[in-house]
C-alpha positions in Angstrom: 107.5 39.7 -23.0 104.8 39.7 -25.7 104.5 42.9 -27.7 100.8 43.6 -28.4 100.1 45.4 -31.6 97.7 48.2 -30.7 99.0 51.5 -31.9 96.0 53.8 -32.1 92.2 54.0 -31.9 89.9 56.6 -33.6 88.5 59.3 -31.4 86.0 57.9 -28.9 86.8 54.2 -29.3 87.7 52.6 -26.0 90.8 50.5 -25.6 88.8 48.0 -23.4 85.2 46.7 -23.1 83.4 44.8 -20.5 82.5 41.3 -21.9 80.3 40.7 -18.8 78.1 43.8 -19.4 75.2 41.5 -20.1 74.9 38.1 -18.4 73.7 36.5 -21.7 72.2 37.4 -25.1 68.8 37.1 -23.6 69.4 40.3 -21.6 70.3 42.2 -24.8 67.0 40.9 -26.3 65.0 42.1 -23.3 66.7 45.5 -23.2 65.9 46.3 -26.8 62.4 45.0 -26.7 61.7 47.2 -23.6 63.3 50.3 -25.3 61.9 49.9 -28.8 58.6 47.9 -28.5 56.7 49.6 -31.3 59.7 50.1 -33.7 60.0 47.8 -36.7 62.6 45.2 -36.1 62.6 43.3 -39.4 61.2 43.7 -42.9 61.0 40.9 -45.4 59.1 40.8 -48.7 57.2 43.9 -47.7 56.1 42.4 -44.4 57.3 44.0 -41.1 57.5 42.8 -37.6 57.9 45.0 -34.5 60.1 44.4 -31.5 57.0 43.7 -29.5 55.6 41.2 -32.0 59.0 39.5 -32.2 59.1 39.3 -28.4 55.7 37.6 -28.4 56.4 35.2 -31.2 59.9 34.2 -30.1 58.6 33.6 -26.5 55.9 31.4 -27.9 58.4 29.4 -29.8 60.7 29.1 -26.8 57.7 27.9 -24.7 56.9 25.3 -27.4 60.4 24.0 -27.4 60.4 23.7 -23.6 56.9 22.4 -23.0 55.7 20.5 -26.1 59.1 19.2 -27.2 60.6 18.9 -23.8 63.9 20.4 -24.8 66.3 21.2 -22.0 69.0 23.9 -21.5 72.0 23.0 -23.7 70.1 21.0 -26.2 71.1 21.8 -29.8 68.5 23.0 -32.3 69.4 23.5 -36.0 68.1 26.3 -38.3 68.2 25.7 -42.0 66.7 28.6 -44.0 67.6 31.7 -45.9 66.8 35.2 -44.7 63.1 35.1 -43.8 61.1 36.5 -40.9 61.0 33.0 -39.5 64.7 33.2 -38.8 64.8 35.8 -36.1 61.7 34.3 -34.5 63.3 30.8 -34.4 66.8 32.1 -33.4 65.5 34.1 -30.5 63.1 31.3 -29.5 65.9 28.7 -29.4 68.2 31.0 -27.3 65.3 32.0 -25.0 64.6 28.4 -24.3 68.2 28.0 -23.2 69.1 25.8 -26.2 72.1 26.0 -28.5 71.7 27.3 -32.1 73.2 25.2 -34.9 73.2 27.3 -38.0 73.0 25.3 -41.2 73.6 26.5 -44.8 70.4 25.6 -46.6 72.4 24.8 -49.7 74.2 21.9 -48.1 74.1 18.5 -49.7 72.7 15.5 -47.8 76.3 14.4 -46.9 77.2 17.8 -45.4 73.9 18.1 -43.5 74.2 14.6 -42.1 77.6 15.3 -40.7 76.6 18.6 -39.1 73.4 17.2 -37.5 75.2 14.1 -36.1 78.2 16.0 -34.9 76.1 18.6 -33.1 73.7 16.0 -31.8 70.9 18.3 -32.7 67.6 17.3 -31.1 65.4 19.3 -33.5 65.6 21.3 -36.8 63.7 24.3 -38.1 63.8 24.0 -41.9 62.1 25.7 -44.8 60.4 23.2 -47.1 62.5 24.3 -50.2 65.3 22.2 -48.6 63.2 19.5 -46.9 64.3 17.0 -49.7 67.9 17.3 -48.5 66.8 16.3 -45.0 64.5 13.6 -46.2 67.5 12.0 -48.0 69.4 11.4 -44.7 66.5 11.3 -42.2 67.2 7.6 -41.4 70.9 8.4 -40.7 70.4 11.2 -38.1 68.9 11.1 -34.7 66.6 14.1 -34.9 63.7 13.9 -32.4 61.7 16.8 -34.0 61.3 18.4 -37.4 59.7 21.9 -37.6 58.8 22.7 -41.2 58.0 26.1 -42.6 57.1 27.6 -46.0 58.7 30.8 -47.3 55.5 32.8 -47.0 54.4 31.6 -43.6 54.9 34.8 -41.7 53.8 37.2 -44.5 50.1 37.2 -43.5 47.3 34.9 -44.8 46.7 36.4 -48.2 50.3 37.3 -49.2 51.7 34.2 -47.6 49.4 32.0 -49.5 50.2 33.7 -52.8 54.0 33.5 -52.1 53.8 29.8 -51.1 51.8 28.9 -54.3 54.2 30.8 -56.6 57.3 29.4 -54.9 56.0 25.8 -55.2 53.9 25.7 -58.4 55.2 28.4 -60.6 58.9 28.8 -59.7 59.1 25.1 -58.8 61.4 25.8 -55.9 60.1 23.0 -53.6 61.4 19.6 -54.7 59.3 16.6 -53.6 60.2 15.2 -50.2 59.0 12.5 -47.9 59.2 13.2 -44.2 57.1 10.9 -42.0 56.8 13.2 -39.0 57.0 16.9 -38.7 55.1 19.9 -37.3 54.4 23.2 -39.1 56.2 26.3 -37.8 53.0 28.3 -37.6 51.3 25.5 -35.6 54.2 25.5 -33.2 53.8 29.2 -32.6 50.1 28.8 -32.0 50.6 26.0 -29.6 53.5 27.8 -27.9 51.3 30.8 -27.2 49.2 28.7 -24.9 52.2 27.3 -23.0 54.1 28.7 -20.0 57.6 30.0 -20.8 60.3 29.6 -18.2 63.3 31.9 -18.6 66.4 29.7 -18.2 69.3 30.6 -15.9 72.1 31.3 -18.3 75.7 32.2 -17.6 78.3 33.7 -19.8 80.1 30.3 -20.1 77.0 28.6 -21.5 77.2 27.8 -25.2 75.0 29.9 -27.4 76.1 28.7 -30.9 77.7 25.8 -32.6 78.9 27.6 -35.6 80.4 25.2 -38.1 83.5 26.0 -40.1 85.8 24.0 -42.3 89.0 22.4 -41.3 92.3 21.5 -42.9 91.4 17.8 -42.3 88.3 18.4 -44.5 85.9 17.8 -41.6 83.6 20.7 -40.7 84.0 21.6 -37.0 81.6 23.2 -34.6 83.1 26.3 -33.0 81.7 26.6 -29.5 80.7 30.2 -29.1 79.5 31.1 -25.6 77.1 33.8 -24.5 80.1 35.7 -23.2 82.0 35.3 -26.5 79.0 36.8 -28.3 78.3 39.5 -25.8 81.9 40.5 -25.8 82.1 40.8 -29.5 78.9 42.9 -29.6 80.5 45.2 -27.0 83.6 45.4 -29.2 81.5 46.3 -32.2 79.7 48.9 -30.1 83.1 50.3 -29.0 84.1 50.7 -32.7 80.8 52.1 -34.0 79.0 53.7 -31.1 79.9 57.3 -32.1 78.6 56.5 -35.6 75.3 54.8 -34.9 72.2 56.4 -33.5 70.0 54.2 -31.2 66.6 53.5 -32.6 67.3 55.2 -35.9 69.4 53.0 -38.1 68.1 51.1 -41.2 70.4 48.2 -42.0 70.5 46.2 -45.2 71.0 42.4 -44.6 71.6 40.6 -47.9 74.2 38.3 -46.4 72.7 35.1 -45.0 72.0 35.2 -41.2 73.3 31.7 -40.8 76.8 33.1 -41.7 78.7 34.4 -38.7 79.4 37.8 -40.4 75.7 38.7 -40.8 74.7 37.0 -37.6 76.8 39.4 -35.5 77.2 42.4 -37.7 73.6 42.6 -38.8 71.3 40.6 -36.5 72.7 41.1 -33.0 74.5 44.4 -33.4 71.5 46.2 -34.9 69.0 44.5 -32.6 71.0 45.9 -29.8 70.8 49.4 -31.3 67.0 49.1 -32.0 67.5 49.3 -35.7 65.2 48.2 -38.6 66.7 45.2 -40.5 65.8 44.7 -44.1 66.1 41.0 -44.9 66.9 40.1 -48.5 66.0 36.5 -49.2 67.6 36.2 -52.6 70.4 38.7 -53.2 71.4 36.9 -56.4 68.4 38.5 -58.0 70.2 41.8 -58.3 67.4 43.6 -60.1 64.9 42.5 -57.4 67.5 43.5 -54.7 67.8 47.0 -56.2 64.0 47.3 -56.3 63.8 46.5 -52.6 66.5 49.0 -51.8 64.6 51.7 -53.6 61.8 51.3 -51.0 64.1 51.5 -48.0 65.9 54.5 -46.6 69.0 52.6 -45.6 71.7 54.0 -43.3 74.1 51.0 -43.0 75.1 48.4 -45.5 77.1 45.2 -45.0 78.4 42.8 -47.6 81.2 40.9 -49.2 83.2 42.2 -52.1 81.2 40.2 -54.7 78.0 41.7 -53.4 79.2 45.2 -53.6 80.7 44.6 -57.1 77.4 43.0 -58.3 75.3 46.0 -57.1 77.7 48.4 -58.7 77.1 46.6 -62.0 73.4 46.4 -61.7 71.3 49.0 -63.7 69.4 51.4 -61.4 71.7 51.0 -58.4 73.7 54.2 -59.0 70.4 56.1 -59.1 69.3 55.1 -55.6 69.1 57.6 -52.8 72.3 57.3 -50.7 71.7 60.5 -48.7 71.1 58.5 -45.5 74.0 56.1 -45.9 76.5 56.4 -43.0 78.8 53.5 -43.5 79.3 50.3 -45.6 81.1 47.4 -44.0 83.0 44.8 -46.0 84.2 41.4 -44.7 84.1 37.7 -45.3 86.6 38.1 -48.1 89.2 40.6 -49.3 87.7 43.9 -50.5 89.2 44.8 -53.8 90.5 48.4 -54.2 88.7 49.1 -57.5 85.4 48.0 -55.9 86.0 50.1 -52.7 86.9 53.2 -54.7 84.0 52.8 -57.1 81.6 52.2 -54.2 82.7 55.4 -52.5 82.3 57.3 -55.8 78.8 56.0 -56.4 77.5 56.1 -52.8 79.5 58.9 -51.2 80.5 56.7 -48.3 83.7 54.7 -47.5 83.7 50.9 -47.6 85.1 49.9 -44.2 86.9 46.6 -44.5 87.2 44.4 -41.4 88.7 41.0 -40.6 87.2 38.2 -38.6 86.7 34.5 -38.4 84.1 32.1 -37.1 86.3 31.3 -34.1 86.1 35.0 -33.0 82.4 35.6 -33.4 83.8 37.0 -35.9 85.2 40.6 -35.4 89.0 41.0 -34.8 89.9 44.2 -36.7 88.0 46.9 -38.6 88.9 50.0 -40.5 88.1 53.1 -38.4 85.4 55.5 -39.8 87.5 58.6 -39.2 90.0 58.1 -42.1 89.6 59.2 -45.7 89.5 56.8 -48.6 90.5 53.1 -48.8 93.9 52.2 -47.6 93.9 48.5 -48.4 94.1 47.5 -44.7 91.8 45.3 -42.6 92.0 48.1 -40.0 92.8 48.2 -36.3 92.2 45.7 -33.5 88.8 45.8 -31.9 88.8 47.0 -28.2 90.1 44.4 -25.8 91.7 42.5 -28.7 95.4 41.7 -28.5 97.2 40.7 -31.7 100.7 39.6 -32.4 102.5 38.4 -35.5 104.9 35.5 -35.2 107.3 33.5 -37.5 107.3 29.8 -37.9 109.4 29.5 -34.7 106.9 31.5 -32.6 109.1 34.6 -32.5 107.5 37.9 -32.9 108.2 39.8 -36.1 108.9 43.6 -36.3 106.4 46.0 -37.9 106.4 45.7 -41.7 107.4 42.0 -41.6 104.9 39.2 -42.3 103.9 36.7 -39.6 101.1 34.5 -38.6 98.4 36.5 -36.8 97.6 35.4 -33.3 94.5 36.8 -31.5 93.6 37.0 -27.8 90.3 38.5 -26.5 86.9 37.8 -25.0 85.5 36.9 -28.5 87.8 33.9 -28.9 85.8 30.6 -29.0 85.8 28.0 -26.2 87.1 25.4 -28.7 85.8 22.9 -31.3 83.1 20.6 -30.2 84.3 17.1 -29.5 87.7 17.8 -31.1 90.3 18.5 -28.3 93.2 17.7 -30.7 92.0 20.2 -33.3 91.3 22.7 -30.5 94.9 22.3 -29.1 96.3 23.1 -32.6 94.8 26.5 -32.7 94.4 27.6 -29.1 97.7 27.9 -27.1 98.1 29.8 -23.9 94.9 31.8 -24.7 96.1 32.8 -28.2 94.1 31.8 -31.3 96.4 30.8 -34.1 94.5 32.1 -37.1 96.6 30.6 -39.9 96.6 33.9 -41.7 99.7 35.8 -42.6 99.6 39.5 -41.9 101.8 42.5 -41.5 101.4 45.7 -39.5 102.5 49.1 -40.6 104.0 51.8 -38.4 100.5 53.3 -37.6 99.2 50.0 -36.4 97.1 49.1 -39.4 97.0 45.4 -40.4 97.2 43.9 -43.9 96.5 40.3 -44.8 99.4 39.0 -46.9 98.4 35.4 -47.4 96.8 32.4 -45.7 99.1 29.9 -44.0 96.4 27.3 -44.3 95.3 26.0 -47.7 91.8 27.3 -47.3 90.1 28.8 -50.4 87.8 31.8 -50.0 84.9 31.7 -52.4 82.5 34.7 -52.1 83.3 34.9 -48.4 82.8 31.2 -47.7 85.6 28.9 -46.5 86.4 26.0 -48.8 88.9 23.5 -47.7 90.9 21.5 -50.3 90.8 18.2 -48.4 87.1 18.1 -48.5 87.0 18.7 -52.2 89.8 16.1 -52.8 87.9 13.5 -50.7 84.8 13.9 -52.8 86.7 13.8 -56.1 88.7 10.8 -55.0 85.3 9.0 -54.7 85.1 8.9 -58.5 86.4 5.6 -59.7 88.2 7.1 -62.7 90.4 9.3 -60.5 93.9 8.2 -59.4 95.2 11.4 -57.7 93.7 14.8 -57.1 94.7 18.1 -55.6 92.6 21.2 -55.1 93.8 24.8 -54.9 92.4 28.3 -55.0 93.0 30.5 -58.1 92.0 34.2 -58.5 88.5 34.8 -59.9 87.0 38.2 -60.7 83.5 37.2 -59.7 84.1 35.3 -56.4 87.5 36.4 -55.3 88.8 32.8 -55.6 87.6 29.7 -57.3 88.5 26.0 -56.8 90.8 24.4 -59.4 91.5 20.7 -59.6 94.6 18.9 -60.7 93.8 15.3 -61.6 95.8 12.2 -62.6 93.4 9.9 -64.4 92.9 6.3 -63.5 90.7 5.8 -66.6 91.7 7.7 -69.8 88.0 8.3 -70.7 87.5 10.7 -67.7 86.3 14.1 -68.8 86.1 17.5 -67.1 82.3 17.5 -67.3 82.1 14.1 -65.5 84.1 15.5 -62.6 82.1 18.7 -62.4 78.8 16.8 -62.4 80.2 14.4 -59.7 81.1 17.3 -57.5 77.7 18.9 -57.9 76.1 15.8 -56.5 78.2 15.9 -53.4 79.1 19.5 -52.7 77.4 22.9 -52.1 77.5 25.1 -55.2 80.3 27.4 -54.1 82.5 24.4 -53.4 82.2 23.0 -56.9 85.4 23.4 -58.9 85.4 25.8 -61.8 88.5 24.5 -63.4 90.0 21.1 -64.0 93.4 20.3 -65.3 94.6 16.8 -66.1 98.2 15.9 -65.5 100.3 12.7 -65.7 101.7 13.2 -62.2 101.4 15.7 -59.3 104.4 17.2 -57.4 105.1 15.5 -54.1 107.4 15.7 -51.1 109.8 12.8 -50.4 107.2 11.2 -48.2 104.5 11.4 -50.9 102.5 14.5 -49.7 101.2 16.5 -52.7 102.7 20.0 -52.9 99.7 22.3 -53.4 101.9 25.4 -53.3 103.7 24.3 -56.5 100.4 23.8 -58.2 99.3 27.3 -57.3 102.3 28.6 -59.1 
């Protein structure tokens, strides 16, 4: 009989939740809008939007999708933009139209975007014009019916929006030239949608809400099918963990992580919309000085981020002088939180950095550190309510506490499967258990600790990077004979990609390889290190042994 690793919960945290508490995400939207109509929902670049205004604008966008574009329940619509006010309007509008959201990293290369749009069969895309050139490069290779284009300042008001758009395009030169033959402007879509009739779709928990793409060991990005019940269940699990900590209608949350990433999507957007919070959207968190300036204007109570973000802020002048009196909790995820960072964060801010563990296939929350313990204990915490975890060896036998084993997860947050990939789904979903590929151990108190990753995935600043994808791109270079990609420790990003290459042409240089990768890969996937060798270690059947290269 399976032993389920749940040993303890903090005071007030339920062991079980009801994943059917809300029929769909739409019901959560409607509840919060009704409870907090005049409260500020989002702030971006100094412009705020209330729950009532967000209701009106997202409904108009939903009506536009339904009436003007003729989209039906279940049709996929992509969003490709950073954190802007347009994002929550578009996201809610797509879901309220009964459509499926396909989140796209705006830094994707044409090759990556082409795959995701074709794989998801997206009927439409909402994209900020800073990245329209990427879409234009593959427009003839995808079957998009509709393109909705927006500018960064489009929802900031006429005067401010005009200034922002002019600065972004003409002074900062952040809008490369593009040629798209047919598109509609986002603001025009909202104006038109306001004159259309909106029809609330009949949604069930089993209906897909998101196609959230994640890498794979084959190098092919796969769409995790996350249903409304998956998302509602995970939100109820988050509430179960944090309900005693959070105050409805009073929280002020900082969202520097991109909303297209599953961590921020659930932990920031949905969780705090459900609690009637005000969400500060940071469009460019890499501008640390500007980020700190924005924080100085905002009385934040909750912070979320990855280790590199926390570390960056701690090393930015002026951050330590901010007012942390209202800060209740800081949540770390997406990558391992380093002890020195966690301890320094607590010293500077006076609050613990709560580390959690999750993955795209689980919407993402699986475990989180309870808020009722002192200091940083290095663990990823305890299982969320209604989450079963067991650790098994390579033969599927459960391991005792203290011993490492692959983490298996069962709960309402576990995805339906990978879109159009039954074989890949069957590899990770067996008898209701999700095989995470992560090696963990559990101590006597029930706390979990990540030991290593069974898969060869590399984690760069919280983003999954898979070696096969990198190797496939490098192998495209005509001077490369063999290549292997591995992850190596990096102080700035947690891990970085390192290449081991056997040359086909002796004239090949490291710079040539890096430049080649920049043309075909998103920035965080580009290798930082290149080592040339005369041969690579292999098994007797010729498979390259990455583990020997990692050392």
